[in-house]
DSSP file (Angstrom, degrees, kcal/mol; ACC not computed):
  #  RESIDUE AA STRUCTURE BP1 BP2  ACC     N-H-->O    O-->H-N    N-H-->O    O-->H-N    TCO  KAPPA ALPHA  PHI   PSI    X-CA   Y-CA   Z-CA
    1    1 A M              0   0    0      0, 0.0     2,-0.2     0, 0.0    73,-0.1   0.000 360.0 360.0 360.0 149.0    0.0    0.0    0.0
    2    2 A T        -     0   0    0     71,-0.3     2,-0.5     1,-0.1    77,-0.0  -0.430 360.0-133.4 -68.7 133.2    1.2    3.5   -0.7
    3    3 A Q        -     0   0    0     -2,-0.2     2,-0.3    70,-0.0    -1,-0.1  -0.769  24.9-158.0 -86.7 128.8    2.9    5.4    2.1
    4    4 A L        -     0   0    0     -2,-0.5     2,-0.1     1,-0.0    69,-0.0  -0.810  13.1-122.0-110.9 149.6    1.6    8.9    2.5
    5    5 A S     >  -     0   0    0     -2,-0.3     4,-2.3     1,-0.1     5,-0.2  -0.378  32.4-107.6 -77.9 165.0    3.2   12.0    4.1
    6    6 A Q  H  > S+     0   0    0      1,-0.2     4,-2.4     2,-0.2     5,-0.1   0.853 122.0  55.0 -60.9 -34.5    1.4   13.8    6.9
    7    7 A E  H  > S+     0   0    0      2,-0.2     4,-2.2     1,-0.2    -1,-0.2   0.912 108.0  47.6 -65.7 -41.7    0.6   16.6    4.5
    8    8 A E  H  > S+     0   0    0      2,-0.2     4,-2.2     1,-0.2    -2,-0.2   0.904 112.2  49.7 -65.7 -40.8   -1.1   14.2    2.0
    9    9 A I  H  X S+     0   0    0     -4,-2.3     4,-2.5     2,-0.2    -2,-0.2   0.912 109.8  51.4 -63.2 -42.0   -3.1   12.6    4.9
   10   10 A A  H  X S+     0   0    0     -4,-2.4     4,-1.8     1,-0.2    -2,-0.2   0.898 110.0  50.1 -60.9 -41.5   -4.1   16.1    6.1
   11   11 A E  H  X S+     0   0    0     -4,-2.2     4,-1.8     2,-0.2    -1,-0.2   0.911 110.7  48.1 -63.9 -43.4   -5.3   17.0    2.5
   12   12 A I  H  X S+     0   0    0     -4,-2.2     4,-2.6     1,-0.2    -2,-0.2   0.890 109.0  54.7 -66.2 -37.5   -7.3   13.7    2.3
   13   13 A K  H  X S+     0   0    0     -4,-2.5     4,-3.0     1,-0.2    -1,-0.2   0.882 104.5  54.4 -61.7 -37.2   -8.8   14.5    5.7
   14   14 A D  H  X S+     0   0    0     -4,-1.8     4,-2.0     2,-0.2    -1,-0.2   0.905 109.1  47.5 -63.0 -39.9   -9.9   17.9    4.3
   15   15 A H  H  X S+     0   0    0     -4,-1.8     4,-1.6     2,-0.2    -2,-0.2   0.923 112.4  49.5 -64.6 -43.6  -11.7   16.1    1.4
   16   16 A F  H  X S+     0   0    0     -4,-2.6     4,-1.1     1,-0.2     3,-0.3   0.944 112.1  47.8 -59.5 -47.7  -13.3   13.7    3.9
   17   17 A D  H  < S+     0   0    0     -4,-3.0     3,-0.2     1,-0.2     6,-0.2   0.849 106.0  58.9 -63.4 -35.4  -14.4   16.6    6.1
   18   18 A F  H  < S+     0   0    0     -4,-2.0    -1,-0.2     1,-0.2    -2,-0.2   0.893 111.8  39.6 -61.6 -40.6  -15.8   18.5    3.1
   19   19 A F  H  < S+     0   0    0     -4,-1.6     2,-1.8    -3,-0.3    -1,-0.2   0.576  92.2  88.7 -88.5  -9.6  -18.2   15.6    2.2
   20   20 A D    ><  +     0   0    0     -4,-1.1     3,-1.9    -3,-0.2    -1,-0.2  -0.594  59.5 174.3 -81.2  73.5  -19.0   15.0    5.9
   21   21 A K  T 3  S+     0   0    0     -2,-1.8    -1,-0.2     1,-0.3     6,-0.1   0.751  72.4  47.0 -61.5 -29.7  -21.9   17.5    5.6
   22   22 A D  T 3  S-     0   0    0      4,-0.2    -1,-0.3    -3,-0.2    -2,-0.1   0.362 105.3-126.1 -95.6   6.8  -23.3   16.9    9.1
   23   23 A N    <   +     0   0    0     -3,-1.9    -2,-0.1    -6,-0.2     4,-0.1   0.855  65.4 138.4  53.4  40.3  -19.8   17.0   10.7
   24   24 A S  S    S-     0   0    0      2,-0.4    -1,-0.1     0, 0.0     3,-0.1   0.621  72.6-116.1 -84.9 -14.4  -20.4   13.6   12.4
   25   25 A G  S    S+     0   0    0      1,-0.3    40,-0.5    -5,-0.1     2,-0.3   0.545  90.8  85.3  84.6   7.7  -16.8   12.4   11.7
   26   26 A L  S    S-     0   0    0     38,-0.1     2,-0.6    -9,-0.1    -2,-0.4  -0.959  73.0-133.1-138.7 153.4  -18.4    9.8    9.4
   27   27 A I  B     -A   63   0A   0     36,-2.4    36,-2.7    -2,-0.3     2,-0.1  -0.952  23.2-161.1-110.1 121.7  -19.6    9.6    5.8
   28   28 A D     >  -     0   0    0     -2,-0.6     4,-2.6    34,-0.2     5,-0.2  -0.353  38.5 -90.7 -91.1 178.3  -23.0    8.1    5.3
   29   29 A L  H  > S+     0   0    0     32,-0.4     4,-2.4     1,-0.2     5,-0.2   0.896 125.4  50.5 -59.9 -43.3  -24.4    6.7    2.0
   30   30 A D  H  > S+     0   0    0      1,-0.2     4,-1.7     2,-0.2    -1,-0.2   0.914 112.7  46.9 -62.9 -42.4  -25.9   10.0    0.9
   31   31 A E  H  > S+     0   0    0      1,-0.2     4,-2.1     2,-0.2    -1,-0.2   0.889 111.3  51.9 -66.4 -37.5  -22.7   11.9    1.6
   32   32 A F  H  X S+     0   0    0     -4,-2.6     4,-3.0     2,-0.2     5,-0.2   0.899 105.7  54.6 -65.6 -39.3  -20.7    9.2   -0.3
   33   33 A C  H  X S+     0   0    0     -4,-2.4     4,-1.7     1,-0.2    -1,-0.2   0.896 109.1  48.4 -61.5 -38.8  -23.0    9.5   -3.3
   34   34 A Q  H  X S+     0   0    0     -4,-1.7     4,-1.0     2,-0.2    -1,-0.2   0.915 111.9  49.5 -65.9 -41.7  -22.2   13.2   -3.4
   35   35 A L  H >X S+     0   0    0     -4,-2.1     4,-2.2     1,-0.2     3,-0.7   0.921 110.4  50.0 -59.8 -46.6  -18.5   12.5   -3.1
   36   36 A L  H 3X S+     0   0    0     -4,-3.0     4,-3.2     1,-0.3     7,-0.3   0.822 101.4  62.3 -67.2 -30.2  -18.6    9.9   -5.9
   37   37 A K  H 3< S+     0   0    0     -4,-1.7    -1,-0.3    -5,-0.2    -2,-0.2   0.839 109.9  42.1 -61.7 -31.2  -20.5   12.3   -8.2
   38   38 A V  H << S+     0   0    0     -4,-1.0    -2,-0.2    -3,-0.7    -1,-0.2   0.899 121.9  38.1 -80.5 -44.2  -17.4   14.6   -8.0
   39   39 A L  H  < S+     0   0    0     -4,-2.2    -2,-0.2     1,-0.2    -3,-0.2   0.856 137.3  13.0 -76.0 -35.6  -14.7   11.8   -8.3
   40   40 A A    ><  +     0   0    0     -4,-3.2     3,-2.4    -5,-0.2    -1,-0.2  -0.630  66.2 179.0-143.4  75.6  -16.5    9.6  -10.8
   41   41 A P  T 3  S+     0   0    0      0, 0.0    -1,-0.1     0, 0.0    -4,-0.1   0.730  81.8  59.2 -56.5 -24.2  -19.5   11.5  -12.4
   42   42 A E  T 3  S+     0   0    0      2,-0.0     2,-0.1    -5,-0.0    -5,-0.1   0.550  79.9 112.3 -83.0  -6.1  -20.3    8.5  -14.6
   43   43 A A    <   -     0   0    0     -3,-2.4     2,-0.1    -7,-0.3    -3,-0.1  -0.434  63.9-133.0 -70.1 139.0  -20.8    6.2  -11.6
   44   44 A S     >  -     0   0    0     -2,-0.1     4,-2.1     1,-0.1     5,-0.1  -0.362  23.6-106.8 -85.2 168.9  -24.4    5.0  -11.2
   45   45 A E  H  > S+     0   0    0      1,-0.2     4,-2.4     2,-0.2     5,-0.2   0.876 123.7  54.3 -63.0 -35.9  -26.2    5.0   -7.8
   46   46 A D  H  > S+     0   0    0      2,-0.2     4,-2.5     1,-0.2    -1,-0.2   0.909 106.8  51.0 -62.7 -41.9  -25.8    1.2   -7.8
   47   47 A N  H  > S+     0   0    0      1,-0.2     4,-2.6     2,-0.2    -2,-0.2   0.906 109.7  50.6 -59.3 -42.3  -22.1    1.6   -8.2
   48   48 A A  H  X S+     0   0    0     -4,-2.1     4,-2.7     2,-0.2    -2,-0.2   0.920 109.6  49.7 -62.2 -45.3  -22.1    4.1   -5.3
   49   49 A K  H  X S+     0   0    0     -4,-2.4     4,-2.2     2,-0.2    -2,-0.2   0.917 113.5  45.6 -61.4 -45.1  -24.0    1.6   -3.1
   50   50 A R  H  X S+     0   0    0     -4,-2.5     4,-1.8     2,-0.2    -1,-0.2   0.909 113.5  49.4 -66.2 -40.5  -21.6   -1.2   -3.9
   51   51 A G  H  X S+     0   0    0     -4,-2.6     4,-2.3    -5,-0.2    -2,-0.2   0.907 109.8  51.7 -62.9 -41.9  -18.6    0.9   -3.4
   52   52 A F  H  X S+     0   0    0     -4,-2.7     4,-2.2     1,-0.2    -2,-0.2   0.915 109.3  49.7 -60.3 -45.0  -19.9    2.2   -0.1
   53   53 A E  H  < S+     0   0    0     -4,-2.2    -1,-0.2     1,-0.2    -2,-0.2   0.844 111.0  50.4 -62.6 -35.4  -20.5   -1.4    1.1
   54   54 A T  H  < S+     0   0    0     -4,-1.8    -2,-0.2     1,-0.2    -1,-0.2   0.900 113.1  44.3 -69.7 -41.8  -16.9   -2.3    0.1
   55   55 A I  H  < S+     0   0    0     -4,-2.3     2,-2.2     1,-0.2    -2,-0.2   0.836  96.9  76.9 -71.3 -33.4  -15.4    0.6    1.9
   56   56 A D    ><  +     0   0    0     -4,-2.2     3,-1.7     1,-0.2    -1,-0.2  -0.509  60.7 169.8 -81.1  75.4  -17.4    0.2    5.0
   57   57 A V  T 3  S+     0   0    0     -2,-2.2    -1,-0.2     1,-0.3    -2,-0.1   0.752  73.6  50.0 -67.2 -25.6  -15.4   -2.8    6.3
   58   58 A D  T 3  S-     0   0    0      4,-0.2    -1,-0.3    -3,-0.2    -2,-0.1   0.432 103.1-133.4 -91.4   1.8  -17.0   -2.9    9.7
   59   59 A H    <   +     0   0    0     -3,-1.7    -2,-0.1    -6,-0.2     4,-0.1   0.817  63.0 133.9  53.8  40.1  -20.5   -2.8    8.1
   60   60 A N  S    S-     0   0    0      2,-0.4    -1,-0.1     0, 0.0     3,-0.1   0.250  77.8-111.1 -99.0  11.1  -21.9   -0.1   10.5
   61   61 A E  S    S+     0   0    0     -5,-0.2   -32,-0.4     1,-0.2     2,-0.3   0.735  91.2  86.0  65.4  25.9  -23.4    1.8    7.5
   62   62 A Q  S    S-     0   0    0    -34,-0.1     2,-0.6   -10,-0.1    -2,-0.4  -0.985  71.5-132.9-149.8 147.9  -20.9    4.6    7.9
   63   63 A I  B     -A   27   0A   0    -36,-2.7   -36,-2.4    -2,-0.3     2,-0.1  -0.913  21.6-159.2-105.2 120.0  -17.4    5.2    6.6
   64   64 A D     >  -     0   0    0     -2,-0.6     4,-2.4   -38,-0.2     5,-0.2  -0.448  35.7 -98.6 -89.5 172.1  -14.9    6.5    9.2
   65   65 A F  H  > S+     0   0    0    -40,-0.5     4,-3.1     1,-0.2     5,-0.2   0.870 121.7  54.5 -62.7 -37.3  -11.7    8.3    8.2
   66   66 A D  H  > S+     0   0    0      2,-0.2     4,-2.2     1,-0.2    -1,-0.2   0.921 110.8  45.9 -63.4 -42.5   -9.5    5.2    8.5
   67   67 A E  H  > S+     0   0    0      2,-0.2     4,-2.1     1,-0.2    -1,-0.2   0.918 115.0  48.5 -62.9 -44.1  -11.8    3.3    6.1
   68   68 A F  H  X S+     0   0    0     -4,-2.4     4,-2.9     2,-0.2    -2,-0.2   0.905 110.4  50.1 -61.7 -45.4  -11.8    6.3    3.8
   69   69 A L  H  X S+     0   0    0     -4,-3.1     4,-2.7     2,-0.2     5,-0.2   0.893 109.6  50.7 -64.1 -42.2   -8.0    6.7    3.9
   70   70 A D  H  X S+     0   0    0     -4,-2.2     4,-1.6    -5,-0.2    -1,-0.2   0.933 113.6  45.7 -61.4 -45.2   -7.5    3.0    3.1
   71   71 A W  H  X S+     0   0    0     -4,-2.1     4,-1.6     2,-0.2     5,-0.3   0.919 112.3  51.0 -62.6 -45.5   -9.8    3.2    0.2
   72   72 A W  H  X>S+     0   0    0     -4,-2.9     4,-3.0     1,-0.2     5,-0.8   0.920 109.3  50.4 -61.0 -45.1   -8.2    6.5   -1.0
   73   73 A K  H  <5S+     0   0    0     -4,-2.7     4,-0.3     1,-0.2   -71,-0.3   0.854 113.6  45.8 -64.3 -33.5   -4.7    5.0   -0.9
   74   74 A M  H  <5S+     0   0    0     -4,-1.6    -1,-0.2    -5,-0.2    -2,-0.2   0.754 128.9  21.2 -78.1 -24.3   -5.8    2.0   -2.9
   75   75 A N  H  <5S+     0   0    0     -4,-1.6    -2,-0.2    -3,-0.3    -3,-0.2   0.680 125.6  34.6-120.7 -23.5   -7.7    3.9   -5.6
   76   76 A W  T  <5S+     0   0    0     -4,-3.0     2,-0.3    -5,-0.3    -3,-0.2   0.480  87.8  93.7-123.8  -4.8   -6.7    7.5   -5.9
   77   77 A T  S   <S-     0   0    0     -5,-0.8     2,-0.5    -4,-0.3   -75,-0.0  -0.634  75.6-114.8 -91.4 153.3   -3.0    7.8   -5.2
   78   78 A V              0   0    0     -2,-0.3    -2,-0.1     1,-0.1    -1,-0.0  -0.723 360.0 360.0 -85.0 127.3   -0.4    7.8   -7.9
   79   79 A F              0   0    0     -2,-0.5    -1,-0.1   -77,-0.0    -2,-0.0   0.444 360.0 360.0 -88.2 360.0    1.8    4.7   -7.7
């Protein structure tokens, strides 16, 4: 997995916080759908739901920052 600097992690946290509209410290499915519309506009709602379920590794129907960071490192960083 890609090693990130503290600056990169802080930037990713800023993205996470931007889409955490209710400031809960978690991203719910609706917030994730909004995030995915920005990152992958062509993704369908079904794609978003499946992606959300994959990222939500503890299956509590919310994505915490650690889950988000792991997903980001696997999908959005340049190798």
